[in-house]
C-alpha positions as CSV (number, residue, x, y, z in Angstrom):
1,M,-17.3,-147.8,274.8
2,P,-19.5,-145.7,272.8
3,M,-19.2,-141.6,273.2
4,M,-22.7,-140.7,274.8
5,E,-24.4,-137.9,272.9
6,T,-26.5,-135.4,274.7
7,K,-29.8,-136.4,271.8
8,W,-29.9,-139.8,273.1
9,L,-30.4,-138.3,276.7
10,E,-33.5,-136.4,275.2
11,D,-34.7,-139.4,272.9
12,F,-34.8,-141.0,276.5
13,V,-36.6,-138.5,278.4
14,S,-39.1,-138.6,275.5
15,L,-39.5,-142.8,275.7
16,A,-40.2,-142.5,279.5
17,E,-42.6,-140.0,279.2
18,T,-44.7,-141.3,276.4
19,R,-43.6,-145.0,277.0
20,S,-43.9,-145.6,273.6
21,F,-41.1,-146.3,270.7
22,S,-43.4,-145.0,267.9
23,R,-45.0,-142.0,269.1
24,S,-41.4,-140.7,270.9
25,A,-40.2,-141.5,267.6
26,Q,-42.8,-139.1,265.5
27,L,-42.0,-136.5,268.3
28,R,-38.6,-136.7,267.8
29,H,-38.9,-136.8,264.4
30,V,-36.9,-139.7,263.2
31,T,-37.8,-143.5,262.1
32,Q,-38.9,-146.0,265.1
33,P,-35.7,-148.0,263.7
34,A,-33.2,-145.2,263.9
35,F,-34.8,-144.3,267.0
36,S,-34.7,-147.6,268.8
37,R,-30.6,-147.7,267.5
38,R,-30.5,-144.6,269.8
39,I,-31.8,-145.9,272.8
40,Q,-29.9,-149.1,272.2
41,A,-26.6,-146.9,272.2
42,L,-27.3,-144.9,275.1
43,E,-27.9,-148.4,277.1
44,A,-24.4,-149.9,275.7
45,W,-23.0,-146.6,276.8
46,A,-24.8,-147.1,280.5
47,G,-23.8,-150.8,280.5
48,T,-27.0,-152.0,281.5
49,D,-30.7,-151.9,280.4
50,L,-32.6,-149.3,280.6
51,V,-35.9,-150.0,278.7
52,D,-38.1,-153.4,280.1
53,R,-39.4,-154.2,276.7
54,S,-41.2,-157.2,277.5
55,S,-44.0,-155.1,279.2
56,Y,-46.8,-152.7,277.3
57,P,-46.7,-149.8,277.3
58,T,-42.8,-149.4,277.6
59,R,-41.5,-149.4,281.5
60,L,-38.1,-148.3,282.7
61,T,-35.7,-150.6,284.5
62,P,-34.7,-149.5,287.6
63,A,-31.3,-148.3,286.3
64,G,-33.7,-146.4,283.4
65,Q,-35.7,-144.5,286.0
66,T,-32.5,-143.7,288.3
67,L,-31.1,-142.3,284.4
68,Y,-34.2,-140.8,283.8
69,T,-34.1,-138.3,287.0
70,Q,-30.7,-137.3,286.3
71,S,-31.3,-136.6,282.7
72,L,-33.5,-134.0,283.2
73,E,-31.2,-132.4,285.5
74,I,-28.3,-132.6,283.0
75,L,-30.2,-131.3,280.3
76,Q,-31.3,-128.7,282.0
77,A,-27.9,-127.5,283.7
78,L,-26.9,-127.7,279.8
79,Q,-29.7,-125.2,278.7
80,G,-28.9,-122.9,281.4
81,T,-25.5,-122.8,280.5
82,R,-26.2,-122.4,277.0
83,A,-28.4,-119.3,277.4
84,M,-25.5,-117.8,279.9
85,L,-22.8,-118.8,277.2
86,R,-25.4,-117.1,274.5
87,G,-25.9,-114.0,276.7
88,H,-22.1,-113.7,277.1
89,S,-21.3,-113.7,273.0
90,A,-24.6,-111.5,272.0
91,A,-23.4,-108.5,275.0
92,G,-24.2,-105.1,273.5
93,Q,-26.1,-106.7,269.9
94,D,-29.8,-106.9,269.7
95,V,-30.0,-109.7,266.8
96,I,-32.8,-111.4,266.5
97,E,-32.6,-115.1,266.0
98,F,-34.4,-117.4,263.5
99,A,-34.5,-121.2,264.0
100,V,-36.2,-122.1,260.5
101,P,-36.8,-125.8,258.2
102,H,-35.0,-125.5,255.5
103,T,-37.7,-125.7,253.2
104,L,-39.4,-122.1,255.0
105,A,-35.7,-120.9,254.9
106,F,-35.5,-121.0,251.1
107,T,-38.7,-120.1,250.1
108,F,-40.8,-118.4,252.8
109,F,-38.1,-116.4,255.0
110,P,-36.4,-114.0,252.8
111,A,-39.2,-112.2,251.4
112,W,-40.8,-112.2,254.8
113,V,-37.9,-110.6,256.3
114,S,-38.0,-108.1,253.1
115,G,-41.5,-107.2,254.0
116,L,-40.9,-106.9,257.6
117,R,-38.1,-104.7,257.4
118,Q,-40.6,-102.1,255.1
119,S,-43.2,-102.4,257.8
120,F,-41.8,-103.0,260.9
121,G,-38.2,-101.3,260.6
122,S,-34.5,-102.6,259.9
123,F,-33.6,-105.4,262.3
124,K,-30.6,-107.2,262.6
125,S,-31.2,-111.1,262.0
126,R,-29.4,-114.5,262.0
127,L,-31.1,-117.6,260.3
128,I,-30.4,-120.9,261.7
129,A,-31.6,-123.2,259.0
130,L,-32.3,-127.1,260.3
131,N,-34.5,-130.0,259.7
132,V,-37.7,-129.7,261.2
133,H,-36.6,-131.9,264.9
134,D,-33.6,-130.0,264.9
135,A,-35.3,-126.6,264.6
136,V,-37.8,-127.1,267.2
137,L,-35.0,-128.9,269.6
138,R,-33.1,-124.9,269.0
139,M,-36.7,-123.5,271.0
140,V,-36.6,-126.1,273.5
141,E,-32.9,-125.4,274.1
142,G,-33.8,-121.6,274.3
143,S,-31.2,-121.2,271.3
144,C,-33.2,-119.1,269.2
145,D,-35.7,-116.2,269.7
146,L,-38.1,-117.5,267.0
147,L,-39.0,-120.3,265.6
148,I,-40.6,-120.6,262.1
149,A,-42.3,-123.8,261.1
150,Y,-45.0,-125.6,259.1
151,H,-48.2,-126.8,261.0
152,H,-50.8,-129.2,259.6
153,P,-53.1,-130.7,262.2
154,S,-51.9,-134.4,261.3
155,Q,-48.3,-133.4,262.3
156,P,-48.6,-130.6,265.4
157,L,-45.0,-129.9,266.7
158,Q,-45.3,-131.1,271.1
159,L,-44.3,-127.5,272.1
160,D,-46.3,-127.1,275.6
161,T,-48.3,-124.2,275.4
162,E,-47.8,-123.2,279.0
163,R,-44.0,-122.6,278.2
164,Y,-44.8,-121.4,274.4
165,D,-46.7,-118.9,272.7
166,M,-47.7,-119.4,269.3
167,M,-49.4,-117.2,266.1
168,V,-50.1,-118.0,263.0
169,L,-48.5,-115.9,260.0
170,G,-50.5,-117.4,257.1
171,Q,-51.0,-120.6,254.7
172,E,-49.4,-122.3,252.5
173,L,-50.4,-125.0,249.5
174,L,-48.6,-128.3,249.4
175,A,-49.2,-129.4,245.6
176,P,-47.9,-131.9,242.4
177,W,-46.0,-130.3,240.2
178,V,-44.2,-131.4,237.2
179,R,-42.2,-129.9,233.7
180,P,-44.5,-129.1,231.0
181,G,-43.8,-131.0,227.4
182,A,-43.6,-128.8,224.3
183,D,-47.0,-128.6,224.3
184,G,-47.6,-126.8,227.7
185,Q,-49.1,-129.9,229.0
186,P,-47.6,-131.8,231.9
187,L,-45.0,-134.4,230.9
188,H,-46.6,-136.7,233.7
189,R,-50.1,-136.6,234.6
190,L,-51.9,-137.7,237.9
191,P,-53.1,-139.9,239.1
192,G,-51.1,-142.4,236.8
193,T,-52.2,-146.2,236.3
194,L,-51.1,-149.5,238.1
195,G,-49.9,-150.9,234.6
196,R,-47.8,-147.1,234.1
197,P,-46.8,-145.7,237.6
198,L,-45.2,-142.2,237.2
199,P,-41.9,-141.4,238.5
200,Y,-42.2,-139.9,241.6
201,L,-39.7,-137.5,243.8
202,G,-40.6,-137.9,247.4
203,Y,-39.5,-136.5,250.7
204,A,-36.8,-138.7,252.7
205,P,-38.6,-140.8,255.7
206,G,-39.2,-138.8,258.7
207,A,-39.2,-135.6,256.8
208,Y,-42.3,-133.2,257.9
209,L,-43.7,-132.4,254.3
210,G,-43.5,-135.8,253.2
211,R,-45.8,-137.3,256.3
212,V,-48.3,-134.5,255.0
213,V,-47.8,-136.0,251.4
214,E,-48.9,-139.2,252.9
215,L,-52.0,-138.1,254.0
216,I,-52.8,-136.4,250.8
217,L,-52.3,-139.9,248.9
218,K,-54.1,-141.4,252.0
219,E,-57.0,-139.4,251.3
220,A,-57.1,-138.9,247.6
221,A,-60.4,-139.8,246.1
222,V,-59.0,-142.5,243.3
223,P,-55.9,-144.5,243.5
224,V,-52.9,-143.1,242.8
225,H,-49.7,-145.1,241.1
226,L,-46.5,-143.9,241.7
227,D,-42.9,-145.0,241.1
228,R,-40.3,-143.6,244.2
229,V,-36.9,-142.9,242.1
230,Y,-35.5,-140.0,243.7
231,E,-35.9,-139.0,247.6
232,T,-34.2,-136.0,249.6
233,D,-34.8,-134.1,252.9
234,M,-35.2,-130.8,250.8
235,A,-38.1,-129.3,248.9
236,E,-35.8,-127.3,247.1
237,G,-33.8,-130.6,246.0
238,L,-36.9,-132.4,244.4
239,K,-37.9,-129.1,242.9
240,A,-34.7,-129.2,240.8
241,M,-35.4,-132.7,239.7
242,A,-38.8,-131.6,239.4
243,L,-37.7,-128.7,236.6
244,E,-35.2,-131.4,234.9
245,G,-38.0,-133.4,233.9
246,H,-37.3,-136.0,236.5
247,G,-41.0,-136.7,237.9
248,V,-43.6,-135.4,240.0
249,A,-42.7,-133.8,243.4
250,F,-45.2,-132.2,245.6
251,L,-43.7,-128.5,246.5
252,P,-45.0,-125.6,248.5
253,A,-46.4,-122.8,246.7
254,S,-43.9,-120.3,247.6
255,A,-41.3,-122.6,246.4
256,V,-42.3,-122.9,242.8
257,R,-44.4,-119.5,242.8
258,K,-41.6,-118.0,239.7
259,D,-41.4,-121.3,238.0
260,V,-45.1,-121.7,237.5
261,R,-45.2,-117.9,236.5
262,A,-42.5,-118.3,234.4
263,K,-44.3,-121.8,233.1
264,R,-41.1,-123.9,234.1
265,L,-43.8,-126.1,236.1
266,V,-47.2,-126.7,235.7
267,S,-49.7,-128.7,237.8
268,A,-49.4,-132.4,237.9
269,T,-53.1,-133.0,238.0
270,G,-53.9,-130.9,235.2
271,P,-57.3,-128.9,234.5
272,G,-60.2,-131.0,236.2
273,G,-57.3,-133.4,237.7
274,P,-58.5,-134.9,240.9
275,P,-57.4,-132.7,244.1
276,L,-54.2,-133.8,245.3
277,E,-53.1,-130.8,247.6
278,M,-53.2,-129.6,251.4
279,V,-53.1,-126.2,253.0
280,M,-50.6,-126.0,256.1
281,E,-50.2,-123.1,258.2
282,V,-46.9,-121.3,258.6
283,R,-46.5,-120.6,262.5
284,A,-44.1,-118.4,264.6
285,Y,-43.3,-119.7,268.0
286,R,-41.4,-118.0,271.0
287,E,-40.5,-118.9,274.6
288,K,-42.8,-117.0,276.8
289,P,-40.9,-114.3,278.2
290,T,-39.8,-114.2,282.0
291,G,-38.1,-111.1,282.0
292,R,-35.0,-111.7,282.0
293,E,-33.6,-112.2,279.1
294,P,-30.5,-110.3,278.3
295,N,-30.5,-107.7,275.0
296,K,-33.7,-108.9,273.4
297,H,-35.5,-105.9,273.2
298,Q,-35.9,-106.1,269.5
299,A,-37.5,-109.4,269.5
300,Q,-39.8,-109.0,272.2
301,A,-40.6,-105.9,269.7
302,L,-40.9,-108.0,266.7
303,W,-43.4,-110.6,268.5
304,E,-45.5,-108.0,269.5
305,W,-45.5,-105.6,266.2
306,L,-46.4,-109.2,264.9
307,H,-49.2,-109.9,267.4
308,S,-50.9,-106.6,266.4
309,Q,-50.7,-107.6,262.5
310,P,-54.4,-109.1,260.9
311,P,-54.1,-112.6,260.9
312,G,-52.0,-113.8,257.8
313,R,-50.8,-110.0,257.1
314,A,-47.4,-111.2,257.1
315,L,-47.6,-114.2,254.6
316,L,-46.5,-115.0,251.5
317,S,-48.7,-113.7,248.3
């Protein structure tokens, strides 16, 4: 019998609520095959079918209905226990815990915190760098004070506005970059041709930025011809490959600013090339306070200060 994982219950609850494997896979930031395997693993653990796959939309079996009710209670109890344990471990400490997806952790976050310490004042912080799904999960589980994440209308984070506060910190541009040749021109210039597609450094399936890139390419005014030669979850990994001349990578402006200034990277579209870029927001989220949060005065003060600033004041320049 496989050992049951908490994320399987979270997957199952999502499926019960959306009644759609594809929609739940998207909300859980995994591919649909991976999501289906996790539901099957839960069924193997339970020893019975939990989902009626003969119907559409998806329905739960009687056993599935029972497990759904129990899952809600189990997950709520685990969340409450974790909050109590965190309260013990953080006793006497007013540390602001940030859950931040990897790309923002490497690019936006360090400079943003430096600016905060100059304008807001000194504070203790703990950075938890994760993929987007796990960063959102940290917020849902109550395991961080603030979540910092990208937002695009085509890929919204599924956070209940009744439970969570949100503010826009500013904007970020996602665009294609490439190493220049000796003449300063792009080694590979978009859009490429059908006969000679350009080497493409892409995000792994399910990556948040990868889905935004897919939208850019889908909405492009001209066909873009790419040959995926490398993929990874992290923008910093793609940038390292682009700097070595391995191909074209779509990267956030904050990740390439220094390299562009030093002319180590140039736009892969070149002057007058087709616009292949997308503006995203950088947002901050927090769980709405209940007044029962232990030793979180600093996190509350920071949120109130950020909320008092002009829109976009805190973002990258």
